[in-house]
N, C-alpha and C positions, 0 to 999 in steps of 0.2 A: 754513736759517739762521732763528733765531727772530726774532720781532717785537721791536723795541726798546721800552724804556719810553716814550720820547718818542712813538713811533708809536701805542702802545696808548693813551696819555693823549689824544693828538690825535683818535683814533678813538672816543672814548667816546660812546655814544649820548646824545642830548639828554635822554631820559627816565630815565637811570640815576640811582639814588639814591646819590649819592656819600657821603652821611653814613653810610650802612650800612658802606661800605668803610672809612671812617675809624674807626668803632666797632670793627670787626674787628681792625684793626691796633693801635688804642689799648688794647684789652682785653688782647690777648696781650702787648703791650709792658709794660703795668702789672704783669702777672703775673711776667714775666721780671725786671723791676727789683725787685719785691717780694721774690722769692726771693734775689736777689743781696744785698739789704740785710739780710734777716732772718737769713741764715746767720751763725752765730757759732762759728767753729772755735777750739778750744782744744786744748792738749796736756797730758794728765794727768801725774801724778807717775811713772807707769810708762812714759811716753814715747809713749803711744798717742794718736792724734788723734781727737777727737770733734767732731761737728757739732751744735751746739745751736741754739736759736731766740732771737733778740733779744727777741721779744715775751714770752718766759718770763723773761728777765733783767730786763726793764723792763715789768711788766704794764700800766702806764699807757698804753703805746703801742698796746695792743690796740684802743683806740678807733679807731685809724687804719684798721683793717680794715673799718670801716663805709663807707669810701670806696675802699679799695684792693683789697678782695676783689671783683674785678670780673668773675669768670667768669660770673655770671648774664647780663651784657651780651653776652658772646660767644654764649651759648646762645639769647638773644633774637634776635640777628642771624642765627643759624643758622635759626631758625624762619621768619624773613622770607625768606631766600634759598631755603630748601627749598620754601616754598609757591610761589614764582615758578617754580622749576625744575620741580617736579612738574606744575604746571598747563601749562607750556609743552610738556612731553612728552605730557601727556594730550591736548592739542589736536592734536599731531602724530599721535597714534594714531587720533584720531577722523577726521582728514583722510585718513589713509592706509589706513584700514580695519582697524586692529587691531595687535596685538603686545603684548609684555610691557612695559608702562610701568614696572612695579616694578623689574625687573632693569635696565632702561636707566637709571632714576633712581638706583639704588644705585651703579652703576658711575660714572656721571657725577659724583655727589656725593662719592664716596670715592676717586676716582683720585688727586687731589692730596693726600689725607690719608694713604692707606695706602702709597703708594710710598715717600715719605720715611720713614714710620714703620718699614717693613720693612727699609730700609737701615740705619736707626739700630739696630734690633734685631739685624740681622746683624753689624754692626761690633762692637757691644758684646758680643754673644754669642761671636764669634770671639776677641775680646780676653780675655774672661773664661776661656774654655777654654784659650787659650794660656798665660795666667798660672798657671792651676791645674796644667796639665801640666808647666810649668816650675818648679813649687814656689815661685812668687813670690806675694807678697801681704803683708797686714799693714798696720797704720796707716791712713792716709787712703785707700789703695787699696781696702781692704775696705769702707770706708764708701761710697766711690764706687760700687762694684758693687751696693750696695743702693739708694742714693739716686737714681741717674740714671734708674732705671726708674719711680720714683714718679709723675712727671707723666703717665705713660701712662693713669692713671685717667681723665683728661680725654678722651683719645681714645676710651676705652671708652664713656663716657657719651655722647659725640657720636655714636658708631656706633649706639647705641640710639635716639637721636633721629632719625637718618636712617631707620633701619629702621621706626620707628613713624609716620613722617610721613604715609604714605597713609591709614591708618585715622583718625588724629587730624585730618587735614585734612578728611576727609569729615564727621567729627563737628562740626568748626568750621563748615563750610559749611552744616550743618543747624541747629546750635544757637548759633553765635556765642559770645557771652560766657558762655552757659550751659555750654558744654564746658569753658571755662577755670574757671568757678566749680565745676564738679564735681571737677576735679583739686585745686583749693584745698581744697574740703571734705574730699576723701579724705585729703589731707596732714594736715589738722587732726585728722581722726578717728584717724589712725595715731598721732599724738602723744598724744592722749587715752588710747588703748589702751596706749601705752607707759608713760606717766608716771603716769596715774591708776589703771590696773588692772594694771600690770606684766606685760602680755602679752609673752611672749618672742618674739624674732625679728621681730615685726611692724614694728619700726623700719626694717628693710631695704626695705620697700615704698616708703619715701619717696625712695629713689634714683630711682624712677620718678616718683612723684607730684610731688615738688618741682621736679625739673629739667624734666619735661615741661610743668608749668604755666608756667614761664618761657618755654619753647619755644613754647607756645601763644600767648603774647603777641606773638611774632613773626608769627604768622598774622593776628592782629588788626591789627598794624601794616601788613602787606602789603595789607590791605583798607581802610586809612585809618580804622580804628575806634578808635584811641587818641586821642580828641579832647580829653580833659581830663587831661593827664599830671600836673598838679599835684595832682589828687585821688589818683592812683596813688602818687605820691611821698610825699605827706603821710600817707596811710593806711598805707603800708608802713613809713615811718620811725616813726610813732607806735606801730604794732603791734609792731615789733621792740623798741622801747624798753620798752614795757610788759611784753613777754614776758621780756626779760632782767631787768628790775627786779623783777618779781613772780613769775616762774616759775623752772623749774629750768635755764634756758638760760645758757650761758656768754657773756661779753662778746665774746670774739673770734669773728669770722666765718670764721676759718680754724682748722684743727686745731692743738691745742696739746698738747705732751707732758704726760701725767699728769693731764689734766683729767677730771673725772667725767663730764661730758656734752660731747661734741663737736658743734658745729653743722654740721660737714661730713660726718662719717662715722659713722653715716648722717646725711643731711641732716635738719634739723628745720624745724618751722613757722616758727621765728624766722629761719632762713636764707631761707625763701620770702618772708617779709616784707621782708627785706633786699634780695632780688632785685626785688621790686615797687618799693621805694624807688629803687633804682639805675636801673631801666628808666624810671620816671617822670622822674628827674632828667636822664638823657641826652636824653629826648624834649623836655624844656624847653629844651635847648641846640641843638635841631636847626636852627632858623631862622638864628641867627648863624653856626653852623658851616657850614651849606650855602653861605652867601654867601662865607665864607672859602675854601671849596673850589673856588670858580670861578676862583681865581688859578691860572694855569698851573703855576707852580713848585710850589705847595703840592700840587696834584693829582698832578703827576708824582711827588712824594715818596710820596704815599699809594699810587699804582700800584706803584712800585718796592718798597715795604715789603710790600704784599700778595703780591707774587711770591715772597717768601722768608720770610714770617711763620711758617709751620709748621716750616720747617727751623730757624729761629732758636729757636723754642720747644722743639723736641726736643733741641737741643744746648746750651742755655744753662746747664744744671746741669753738664754736662761741662766747659764753659769755666770756670765759677765754681770747681769743685773743682780744675781744672788750675791756676788762679791760686794757690789756697792750697797746692797741692802744690809749686809752684815756690818759693813763699815758704819753705816748710819745708825744701826741698832747699838753698836758699841760706842757711839758718839766720837768716832774718829773724825777729825776735821778733814773736810774735802777742800784741798787748795784750789785757788783760782786756776781754771784751765790754762795751760801753756806757761804757767809760772814755773820758776825754778823748783819750788816744792812739789808742784804737780808732776814735773818730769822725773823728779827723784822718786816719786811714789809709783811710777809706771812699772818698773820691773816687778815690784811686789804684787801689784794688781794683776799683771799678766800671768805671773806664776800661780797666783790663787785661782784665776779663771781657768788656767790649764788644768790644775788639780781637780777643780770641781767638774769641769767637762769630762775628765777621765773617769770620775766617779759616776757621772750620768751615762757615759758610754758603757761602763761595766754593767750598769743596771739594765740598759736597753739594747745592747749590741746583738742579742740573740734574735731580735726581730729583723735585723738586716741580713741574716743568713738565709739563703734560698732554701725553701722547703723541698726535700728530696721527693721526686715523683718518678714512678716507673717509666721506662722507655716505652712509648706507645705510638700509635699512628698520629698524624697531625689532626687537629680538630676538623669537623665537617666544614665544607665551604660556606654553608649557610650561617656559620657563626661569625663571619666577617662583619656584617652590619651591626650585630650585637656588640662586638668589640669596639667598633667605631663610635657607637652611641656611648659606650662606657667611658672611653678615653675623653670624649667631649665633655661629659658630665664631670669627670675628674678635673679636667682643665679649668672649667668655669668655677667649680667648687673651690679648688685650691687658690686660684687667683682672687676670687671673691673674699675668701678668708684672709688672704694677705692684705687686703685693703681695709676690711672692717675690723679685724682683730677679734679678741675674745671678750672685750668689755661690753657691758650693756646687753647681755644675752636676753634678759627678760623684758627690756624696754623696747626691743625691736630696732636697735641702732642699725643704720644702713650705710652703705657706701655705693657709689655709682660704678658699676662694671659695664663698660661700653655704654649701653643706653638703658640699663636695667638697674634698679635699686636692689641690692642684695643684703640680707641679714646674715649674721654668723650661723644661726641654726640652719637656715636654708643652704648656706655654703657647705656646711658639714654634711648635711643630708645628700647633696649632690655629689660630693667627693666620695662618700661611703658607697652610695648606690653605683657610681661609675666604677669604682674599684671592684665591687662584687661582680659587675657585669663583665669586666675584663677578665677576672679570674675564671668566671663560668665559661666564657667564650673560648678561652685558650687553655682550659683545664687539662687537656690531654697532651700538652707538650712538656717535655722534660725541662726542668729548670736549669738555667745556666749556673755555673759555679760562681765566679766572681769577676768575670770580665764586665 
């Protein structure tokens, strides 16, 4: 029988940084609520449902993304947690005389991420195949088969961060702020090459430089070296504002349909400045939030939310599209996006999406719980390359699936991933094979609880 939320909360170590747990939950929750709110479903003259973006309908609302595009905070939190986890395993290896810290670290960090992700992929893949074999589809269902996989890009980026933690942590331990500064400089150089000199494809390097720079801030936070967060917040905010006002960058910090330059795909230096502003801002709130988290009821809520946050993130678009599908099936009129009637309907849609997400979490939450494993020695040193191959396969599989979606499984529909065309079946196979390799390589390490 699993440990209850009350017991977990009561057993929290005195030195645990509760604010980090709150940031993890709050960042994912903000993303979920933002997706629900931004979705603008309409039915065209031909009767086909389309999903638009509220920010495209009301461009003035794009300024809200400067507060609500909060994924940099999640990656910052990841850097903090990864540093603590890797150092703990490294100390264990030193005390026990060796073993593969890398494969143990990968399995411990990815267990609660990949198990619910693979279940999500399996359920939607089976549903897509059954619908296609049965000749079903059309309307909102075709849209859903494409859209529900898109948030998997976040899983792919996070996989890359976990895989890169050991070498980047070593650079941090040697150079400190210098390692972070090198990533920032590299991100800036990429944008100069992209916009000033028109170098093709170089922009894709910022998928690494931008997000890993934010991740590196988590290492600095773990060492207590973010001592002047107001400088970070101010510099980031001013930098982003100047870049948007004077440069080629878009106002929105999320991807927008039809925009000439997206700050998200690939990431830009403006998005990096946005990340610096957000990290500085949340650090300024740390002291009052930490005092608030000492309240038992508040902390129990954070513990409970942490236990299901990834499951809720994976299934929240399914819930949102399910609500719209129900409205269409019941012939409930869908008002014009951003109209008074549309805004009046928002609370009901959000409540329904939250209720359906809760039902999906109840059905699938057990896959987010770490599987208990006996305390044993670290895996053999030779398992490190196997783990590296596994996480690389997972990375490309999940990113490929986020791009191609679940539609057209039997037609061989493809999407371009870097320089390779990938199909959904191939992406699923890569992700599954990679997950199994990571599990096999790190199989002798004790699973983490819920950090």
